[in-house]
VOZAVEX-185555 format. One line per field, with one value per atom (N, C-alpha, C, O): residue in one letter; atom name; x, y, z. Coordinates in Angstrom, 2 decimals, m for minus. Example, Ala and Ser with C-alpha at 12.3 -4.5 7.8 and 13.67 -1.06 7.14 Angstrom:
<rs>
type <- A; A; A; A; S; S; S; S
atom <- N; CA; C; O; N; CA; C; O
east <- 13.19; 12.30; 13.20; 14.24; 12.85; 13.67; 12.90; 13.41
north <- m5.69; m4.50; m3.30; m3.32; m2.25; m1.06; 0.03; 1.14
up <- 7.80; 7.80; 7.80; 8.46; 7.08; 7.14; 7.87; 8.04
</rs>
This chain:
<rs>
type <- X; X; X; X; X; X; X; X; X; X; X; X; X; X; X; X; X; X; X; X; X; X; X; X; X; X; X; X; X; X; X; X; X; X; X; X; X; X; X; X; X; X; X; X; X; X; X; X; X; X; X; X; X; X; X; X; X; X; X; X; X; X; X; X; X; X; X; X; X; X; X; X; X; X; X; X; X; X; X; X; X; X; X; X; X; X; X; X; X; X; X; X; X; X; X; X; X; X; X; X; X; X; X; X; X; X; X; X; X; X; X; X; X; X; X; X; X; X; X; X; X; X; X; X; X; X; X; X; X; X; X; X; X; X; X; X; X; X; X; X; X; X; X; X; X; X; X; X; X; X; X; X; X; X; X; X; X; X; X; X; X; X; X; X; X; X; X; X; X; X; X; X; X; X; X; X; X; X; X; X; X; X; X; X; X; X; X; X; X; X; X; X; X; X; X; X; X; X; X; X; X; X; X; X; X; X; X; X; X; X; X; X; X; X; X; X; X; X; X; X; X; X; X; X; X; X; X; X; X; X; X; X; X; X; X; X; X; X; X; X; X; X; X; X; X; X; X; X; X; X; X; X; X; X; X; X; X; X; X; X; X; X; X; X; X; X; X; X; X; X; X; X; X; X; X; X; X; X; X; X; X; X; X; X; X; X; X; X; X; X; X; X; X; X; X; X; X; X; X; X; X; X; X; X; X; X; X; X; X; X; X; X; X; X; X; X; X; X; X; X; X; X; X; X; X; X; X; X; X; X; X; X; X; X; X; X; X; X; X; X; X; X; X; X; X; X; X; X; X; X; X; X; X; X; X; X; X; X; X; X; X; X; X; X; X; X; X; X; X; X; X; X; X; X; X; X; X; X; X; X; X; X; X; X; X; X; X; X; X; X; X; X; X; X; X; X; X; X; X; X; X; X; X; X; X; X; X; X; X; X; X; X; X; X; X; X; X; X; X; X; X; X; X; X
atom <- N; CA; C; O; N; CA; C; O; N; CA; C; O; N; CA; C; O; N; CA; C; O; N; CA; C; O; N; CA; C; O; N; CA; C; O; N; CA; C; O; N; CA; C; O; N; CA; C; O; N; CA; C; O; N; CA; C; O; N; CA; C; O; N; CA; C; O; N; CA; C; O; N; CA; C; O; N; CA; C; O; N; CA; C; O; N; CA; C; O; N; CA; C; O; N; CA; C; O; N; CA; C; O; N; CA; C; O; N; CA; C; O; N; CA; C; O; N; CA; C; O; N; CA; C; O; N; CA; C; O; N; CA; C; O; N; CA; C; O; N; CA; C; O; N; CA; C; O; N; CA; C; O; N; CA; C; O; N; CA; C; O; N; CA; C; O; N; CA; C; O; N; CA; C; O; N; CA; C; O; N; CA; C; O; N; CA; C; O; N; CA; C; O; N; CA; C; O; N; CA; C; O; N; CA; C; O; N; CA; C; O; N; CA; C; O; N; CA; C; O; N; CA; C; O; N; CA; C; O; N; CA; C; O; N; CA; C; O; N; CA; C; O; N; CA; C; O; N; CA; C; O; N; CA; C; O; N; CA; C; O; N; CA; C; O; N; CA; C; O; N; CA; C; O; N; CA; C; O; N; CA; C; O; N; CA; C; O; N; CA; C; O; N; CA; C; O; N; CA; C; O; N; CA; C; O; N; CA; C; O; N; CA; C; O; N; CA; C; O; N; CA; C; O; N; CA; C; O; N; CA; C; O; N; CA; C; O; N; CA; C; O; N; CA; C; O; N; CA; C; O; N; CA; C; O; N; CA; C; O; N; CA; C; O; N; CA; C; O; N; CA; C; O; N; CA; C; O; N; CA; C; O; N; CA; C; O; N; CA; C; O; N; CA; C; O; N; CA; C; O; N; CA; C; O; N; CA; C; O; N; CA; C; O; N; CA; C; O; N; CA; C; O; N; CA; C; O; N; CA; C; O; N; CA; C; O; N; CA; C; O; N; CA; C; O; N; CA; C; O; N; CA; C; O; N; CA; C; O; N; CA; C; O; N; CA; C; O; N; CA; C; O; N; CA; C; O
east <- 63.06; 61.95; 61.38; 61.23; 61.08; 60.50; 59.00; 58.52; 58.25; 56.79; 56.40; 56.74; 55.70; 55.34; 53.87; 53.49; 53.06; 51.63; 50.78; 49.56; 51.44; 50.72; 50.12; 50.70; 48.96; 48.30; 48.09; 47.35; 48.72; 48.54; 47.08; 46.33; 46.68; 47.52; 47.60; 46.67; 48.73; 48.95; 50.04; 50.57; 50.38; 51.38; 52.60; 52.50; 53.76; 55.02; 55.58; 55.65; 55.97; 56.66; 58.11; 58.41; 58.99; 60.42; 61.13; 61.15; 61.69; 62.36; 63.84; 64.24; 64.65; 66.10; 66.80; 66.50; 67.76; 68.38; 69.89; 70.47; 70.51; 71.90; 71.88; 71.39; 72.40; 72.39; 73.51; 74.57; 73.27; 74.31; 75.21; 75.06; 76.11; 77.02; 76.26; 76.63; 75.19; 74.43; 73.25; 72.29; 73.31; 72.21; 71.63; 70.83; 72.02; 71.50; 69.98; 69.40; 69.33; 67.88; 67.23; 66.02; 68.02; 67.46; 66.82; 65.68; 67.53; 67.03; 65.80; 64.90; 65.78; 64.62; 63.39; 62.29; 63.61; 62.50; 62.05; 60.86; 62.99; 62.64; 61.76; 60.78; 62.11; 61.31; 59.92; 58.92; 59.87; 58.58; 57.71; 56.51; 58.29; 57.53; 57.06; 55.95; 57.89; 57.46; 56.22; 55.27; 56.25; 55.11; 53.87; 52.76; 54.05; 52.93; 52.34; 51.12; 53.20; 52.71; 51.85; 50.85; 52.22; 51.46; 50.02; 49.15; 49.76; 48.43; 47.59; 46.40; 48.20; 47.49; 46.60; 46.99; 45.39; 44.48; 45.13; 45.65; 45.11; 45.69; 47.13; 47.67; 47.77; 49.15; 49.18; 48.36; 50.13; 50.22; 51.51; 51.53; 52.60; 53.86; 55.05; 54.89; 56.26; 57.48; 58.66; 58.69; 59.65; 60.96; 62.00; 61.79; 63.13; 64.12; 65.52; 65.74; 66.47; 67.89; 68.67; 68.42; 69.61; 70.37; 71.86; 72.34; 72.58; 74.04; 74.45; 73.92; 75.37; 75.73; 74.52; 74.34; 73.70; 72.43; 71.34; 71.37; 70.38; 69.26; 68.10; 67.82; 67.42; 66.25; 65.13; 65.28; 64.03; 62.84; 61.71; 61.43; 61.05; 59.91; 58.69; 58.64; 57.72; 56.47; 55.38; 55.42; 54.43; 53.40; 52.04; 51.72; 51.24; 49.97; 48.86; 49.10; 47.65; 46.47; 46.17; 45.80; 46.32; 45.97; 46.69; 47.37; 46.53; 47.19; 46.64; 47.37; 45.36; 44.77; 45.45; 45.71; 45.73; 46.41; 47.81; 48.26; 48.49; 49.84; 49.75; 50.55; 48.78; 48.60; 48.27; 48.78; 47.41; 47.07; 48.30; 48.46; 49.15; 50.39; 51.31; 51.89; 51.44; 52.28; 51.81; 52.63; 50.51; 49.94; 49.78; 49.35; 50.10; 50.04; 50.96; 52.13; 50.46; 51.21; 52.53; 53.54; 52.54; 53.79; 54.79; 55.99; 54.29; 55.16; 55.73; 56.90; 54.90; 55.35; 56.45; 57.44; 56.27; 57.28; 58.59; 59.67; 58.50; 59.70; 60.40; 61.63; 59.62; 60.19; 60.94; 62.02; 60.35; 61.01; 62.33; 63.32; 62.34; 63.58; 64.60; 65.77; 64.15; 65.05; 65.72; 66.93; 64.95; 65.52; 66.53; 67.56; 66.20; 67.05; 68.29; 69.34; 68.18; 69.23; 69.85; 71.07; 69.04; 69.55; 69.92; 70.82; 69.25; 69.46; 70.38; 70.22; 71.36; 72.17; 71.37; 71.40; 70.66; 69.87; 68.84; 69.10; 67.67; 66.72; 65.92; 65.78; 65.40; 64.55; 63.36; 63.53; 62.19; 60.98; 60.32; 60.17; 59.94; 59.28; 58.02; 58.01; 56.95; 55.69; 55.37; 55.32; 55.16; 54.97; 53.73; 53.43; 53.02; 51.92; 52.46; 53.05; 52.25; 52.69; 51.52; 50.46; 51.73; 50.67; 50.89; 49.97; 52.14; 52.48; 53.68; 54.51; 53.76; 54.90; 55.08; 54.16; 56.29; 56.56; 57.80; 58.55; 58.04; 59.19; 59.62; 59.09; 60.60; 61.19; 61.61; 62.07; 61.47; 61.98; 62.49; 61.75; 63.76; 64.36; 63.93; 64.02; 63.48; 63.02; 64.01; 63.80
north <- m9.57; m10.48; m10.72; m9.78; m11.94; m12.30; m12.43; m13.19; m11.70; m11.80; m13.14; m13.40; m13.98; m15.29; m15.63; m16.80; m14.62; m14.87; m14.27; m14.29; m13.73; m13.08; m14.11; m15.18; m13.80; m14.70; m13.98; m12.99; m14.46; m13.84; m13.90; m14.79; m12.96; m11.91; m10.69; m10.40; m10.01; m8.76; m8.01; m8.53; m6.83; m6.01; m5.79; m5.71; m5.71; m5.41; m4.11; m3.94; m3.22; m1.99; m2.17; m2.27; m2.21; m2.42; m1.08; m0.46; m0.64; 0.67; 0.41; 0.01; 0.64; 0.40; 1.75; 2.65; 1.89; 3.19; 3.12; 2.09; 4.23; 4.51; 5.83; 6.84; 5.82; 7.02; 7.97; 7.56; 9.24; 10.26; 10.28; 9.44; 11.20; 11.35; 11.83; 11.51; 12.61; 13.20; 12.31; 12.21; 11.65; 10.77; 11.14; 10.39; 12.30; 12.72; 12.77; 13.46; 12.05; 12.02; 10.96; 10.73; 10.32; 9.35; 8.15; 7.80; 7.53; 6.31; 6.59; 5.76; 7.75; 8.13; 8.31; 7.88; 8.96; 9.16; 7.84; 7.62; 6.95; 5.64; 4.88; 4.25; 4.93; 4.26; 4.88; 4.18; 6.20; 6.91; 6.51; 6.28; 6.42; 6.03; 4.59; 4.27; 3.71; 2.32; 2.26; 1.55; 3.03; 3.04; 3.65; 3.16; 4.70; 5.34; 4.42; 4.33; 3.74; 2.83; 1.73; 1.33; 1.23; 0.16; 0.57; m0.29; 1.86; 2.37; 2.59; 2.89; 2.44; 2.70; 1.52; 0.36; 1.84; 0.81; 0.08; 0.72; m1.23; m2.02; m2.43; m3.19; m1.94; m2.32; m3.76; m4.16; m4.55; m5.96; m6.32; m7.29; m5.56; m5.88; m5.24; m4.53; m5.49; m4.91; m5.80; m6.50; m5.78; m6.41; m5.40; m4.66; m5.36; m4.34; m4.85; m5.57; m4.45; m4.74; m3.50; m2.94; m3.09; m1.88; m2.16; m2.66; m1.81; m1.83; m0.76; 0.34; m1.04; m0.07; 0.27; 1.40; m0.75; m0.58; m0.99; m2.09; m0.12; m0.43; m0.95; m0.42; m1.96; m2.49; m2.64; m3.33; m1.99; m2.12; m2.56; m1.94; m3.64; m4.14; m4.04; m4.67; m3.24; m3.16; m3.88; m3.92; m4.43; m5.25; m4.60; m4.11; m4.62; m3.89; m4.73; m5.57; m4.48; m5.21; m4.92; m5.83; m3.65; m3.26; m1.98; m1.35; m1.59; m0.39; 0.88; 1.86; 0.88; 2.05; 2.32; 3.47; 1.28; 1.44; 2.03; 2.86; 1.59; 2.12; 3.60; 4.40; 3.97; 5.37; 6.23; 7.33; 5.71; 6.46; 6.67; 7.74; 5.66; 5.80; 6.82; 7.66; 6.75; 7.71; 9.15; 10.05; 9.34; 10.68; 11.12; 12.25; 10.26; 10.63; 11.83; 11.80; 12.87; 14.13; 13.96; 14.54; 13.17; 12.97; 12.17; 12.42; 11.21; 10.43; 11.33; 11.21; 12.21; 13.15; 14.06; 14.30; 14.56; 15.42; 14.65; 15.18; 13.41; 12.59; 12.32; 12.34; 12.05; 11.79; 13.03; 12.91; 14.21; 15.45; 15.67; 16.05; 15.42; 15.54; 14.53; 14.85; 13.32; 12.28; 12.67; 12.50; 13.21; 13.65; 14.79; 14.85; 15.67; 16.84; 16.51; 17.12; 15.55; 15.39; 13.99; 13.87; 12.93; 11.60; 10.69; 9.86; 10.83; 9.86; 10.38; 11.49; 9.55; 9.78; 9.30; 9.91; 8.17; 7.59; 6.65; 6.02; 6.58; 5.53; 5.09; 5.82; 3.90; 3.33; 2.68; 2.02; 2.86; 2.28; 1.40; 1.80; 0.20; m0.73; m1.26; m1.55; m1.38; m1.91; m3.18; m3.17; m4.27; m5.58; m6.25; m6.10; m6.99; m7.82; m9.21; m9.85; m9.67; m11.00; m11.95; m11.83; m12.90; m13.85; m15.22; m16.01; m15.47; m16.77; m16.59; m15.72; m17.41; m17.38; m18.75; m19.55; m18.99; m20.20; m19.94; m19.00; m20.76; m20.54; m21.79; m22.88; m21.63; m22.73; m22.20; m21.06; m23.01; m22.66; m23.93; m24.91; m23.90; m25.03; m24.95; m23.89; m26.04; m26.07; m26.79; m26.92
up <- 76.54; 76.62; 75.22; 74.44; 74.91; 73.62; 73.78; 74.63; 72.97; 72.98; 72.37; 71.21; 73.11; 72.58; 72.76; 72.68; 73.00; 73.17; 72.05; 72.11; 71.04; 69.94; 69.00; 68.78; 68.45; 67.52; 66.19; 66.13; 65.11; 63.80; 63.35; 63.76; 62.50; 61.93; 62.87; 63.61; 62.81; 63.52; 62.77; 61.79; 63.22; 62.53; 63.42; 64.65; 62.77; 63.45; 62.88; 61.66; 63.76; 63.37; 63.80; 64.99; 62.82; 63.08; 62.98; 61.91; 64.07; 64.17; 64.40; 65.49; 63.38; 63.43; 63.51; 62.73; 64.45; 64.69; 64.81; 65.18; 64.50; 64.85; 65.60; 65.09; 66.82; 67.64; 67.26; 66.76; 67.49; 67.30; 68.54; 69.43; 68.58; 69.73; 70.96; 72.09; 70.76; 71.85; 72.20; 71.43; 73.36; 73.74; 75.11; 75.67; 75.64; 76.94; 76.88; 76.04; 77.79; 77.86; 76.97; 77.07; 76.11; 75.15; 75.86; 75.56; 76.77; 77.40; 78.28; 78.37; 78.91; 79.70; 78.79; 79.12; 77.63; 76.70; 76.10; 75.90; 75.80; 75.25; 76.24; 75.84; 77.51; 78.54; 78.64; 78.78; 78.57; 78.63; 77.44; 77.60; 76.24; 75.05; 75.14; 74.71; 75.71; 75.92; 76.81; 76.51; 77.90; 78.83; 78.18; 78.39; 77.40; 76.72; 75.65; 75.52; 74.90; 73.85; 74.45; 73.85; 75.62; 76.27; 76.56; 76.69; 76.66; 76.96; 75.71; 75.81; 74.52; 73.28; 72.90; 73.03; 72.42; 71.94; 70.76; 69.84; 70.79; 69.71; 69.92; 69.12; 70.98; 71.29; 71.78; 72.61; 71.28; 71.66; 72.39; 73.14; 72.19; 72.86; 72.17; 71.17; 72.72; 72.17; 72.49; 73.50; 71.59; 71.81; 71.38; 70.42; 72.09; 71.79; 72.10; 73.07; 71.25; 71.48; 71.05; 69.98; 71.89; 71.57; 71.69; 72.71; 70.62; 70.62; 69.61; 69.66; 68.69; 67.66; 66.79; 66.35; 66.56; 65.87; 66.84; 67.39; 67.05; 67.92; 67.09; 66.01; 67.57; 66.89; 67.92; 68.92; 67.64; 68.47; 67.57; 66.54; 67.96; 67.21; 68.12; 69.17; 67.69; 68.44; 67.64; 66.41; 68.37; 67.74; 67.96; 69.05; 66.89; 66.89; 66.26; 65.39; 66.72; 66.25; 64.78; 64.03; 64.37; 62.99; 62.59; 63.41; 61.32; 60.81; 61.45; 61.62; 61.79; 62.44; 63.79; 64.13; 64.54; 65.84; 65.64; 66.43; 64.58; 64.28; 63.94; 64.41; 63.11; 62.73; 63.95; 64.09; 64.82; 66.04; 66.92; 67.50; 67.02; 67.79; 67.14; 67.82; 65.82; 65.10; 65.36; 65.50; 65.43; 65.58; 67.04; 67.30; 67.99; 69.41; 69.63; 69.23; 70.27; 70.41; 71.16; 70.76; 72.24; 72.98; 72.15; 72.21; 71.38; 70.50; 69.40; 69.04; 68.86; 67.83; 68.37; 67.69; 69.59; 70.20; 70.42; 70.15; 70.90; 71.09; 69.77; 69.69; 68.73; 67.40; 66.89; 66.31; 67.10; 66.66; 67.40; 66.79; 68.71; 69.49; 68.98; 68.82; 68.72; 68.22; 66.92; 66.77; 65.99; 64.70; 64.91; 64.24; 65.83; 66.07; 66.87; 66.67; 67.79; 68.79; 68.85; 68.86; 68.88; 69.24; 68.08; 68.21; 66.96; 65.87; 64.79; 64.28; 64.44; 63.26; 62.04; 60.97; 62.24; 61.16; 61.77; 62.80; 61.14; 61.50; 60.29; 59.31; 60.39; 59.34; 60.04; 61.07; 59.49; 60.06; 58.99; 57.84; 59.41; 58.50; 59.18; 60.38; 58.41; 58.92; 58.14; 56.91; 58.87; 58.26; 58.84; 60.03; 58.00; 58.49; 58.78; 57.91; 59.99; 60.39; 60.16; 60.78; 59.28; 58.94; 59.56; 59.69; 59.94; 60.51; 61.43; 61.20; 62.47; 63.37; 64.01; 64.07; 64.49; 65.26; 66.09; 65.81; 67.10; 67.97; 68.67; 68.43; 69.53; 70.29; 71.65; 71.76; 72.66; 73.99; 74.66; 74.81; 75.06; 75.78; 77.24; 77.86; 77.78; 79.17; 80.05; 81.25
</rs>
């Protein structure tokens, strides 16, 4: 699903991953984190695509909301498991979105 109701300015957290050989429990935890993130103050939405390289972009009202999500205890525990078990590599980028536009064929 493409988020198309956001109004700039807002922030995007781009989480790019390569999974390791061991992914048992990964998808369940990813779903749990998606549900938990939706409950965080300042959360605006998410888009995700997974193949050889996974890309998840979450959208946030401000940097404080991103920091609060980063410091959420359940998110911290999931991140630690991910580093230990699921991820071969990941990169995280935080960007301020100042402008956007799109297209939809009807």
